[in-house]
C-alpha positions, 0 to 999 in steps of 0.5 A: 521477507515481506515488507508492508508499507502503510502510508499515513495521513497527517492532517495538523501541519499543512505543507506550503507545497499542498496541492489544489486537490488536497483539501477534498482528499483528506475527508475521503481518506478519513472515511476510507480509514474509518471504513477499513478500521471497522471491517472485519475481513478484507483482501487486497491484491498487490501488483508490483514491479522493479527493475535490476540493473546487472554489472553489465548494464542490462536492465532486468524487469521483475513483477510480483502478484500478491493477495493479502487478507485480513481477518480481524482480530489477528489473522494475516494471510499473504499469498504469492511468490514470497522469495 
């Protein structure tokens, strides 16, 4: 199973806990998303890690590396361990 999480950006309601850098970050993120929306092909390498605690209390660390390639309008290729 592959789960792809894509963060979204909401500019409408500003949180009372807004960080001082957020007003500067919004235009940068908008520019980046506009660029990606126009790009016909791009790829990204995802390095992910997570821990699993066994019943014995021993902690095991796992890591994964995947390459995602998008070719518009209708291709998504994922390379790596998909277990």
